[in-house]
Phi, psi and omega in degrees: 000316180294319180298316180296318179296318179296318178297320178295317179296318178297317179298320179293320178296317179294320179292324181291332182270000178090009180296134173222135177299142179288132177283175178286170179294127179247117180261123179298149183299330182289340176272327179077186178297157182250147177237131179273129182240126179219148179293332181260116181293345180251020183296120181293330178291316177299318178297319178295319177295319178299316179298317180295320178292324176296317178299327179277355181076023185243003184263147176202164175253004183297144182290334183267019180273164171295159184235128169259102188258123175273106187282313184206146174230140182217128174255140171216144178225148178190166179292144180246323184217134175240156178269187184291348177255018178062028173265139181288129179250331179221144176242161173232138175245128179242141179229123183235134178229129172258134181212164176211159182233130176230152180282178181297333180275000180092352179292137180287118179271321179222113180296169183309129177231161180235136171240129177234128178240152178217157178218133178257146178210152180282147179241129178241112183297337180279347179234055185299323179296317178297326179294323178295316178294320178297321179299318179293321177297318179297317179298317179295319178297317179295324177297314179297317179294326179295317178302313180296319181294318179295317180297322177296319179294317179297315180300316180295319179295320181288325179290331181283347181287000000 
């Protein structure tokens, strides 16, 4: 009984503040289905975007489709914080992607844009192997977040049309 009452109260609070679940990506008919284009055929970001577009019913491999083109991707890592003995204590990993969107007719729908994400993490010199594994987990997390960020930008650009 308490659980049911709490769920009803939460639902009322969310409805009262104007919260609405985000709908799926809607591609206007004049743009048509989208095709993800990347220089790397094994690019995990491109694969993630293709899966997300397929779920939205907007992905295709057709040559006459609109194109979401991943122009450039760049990873950078570096020290963020050192201690009083000049040993690195924290690192930062940055991931930057430049992309653009064009319609099926080749018209630029969204000019080149850049999304840059970063993640900071502690570095322990005594656990160097763990740091390598942590770095890979962070990279995978940044890839997933990048896919979501690009899709939000595309969705916003398409909704503004």
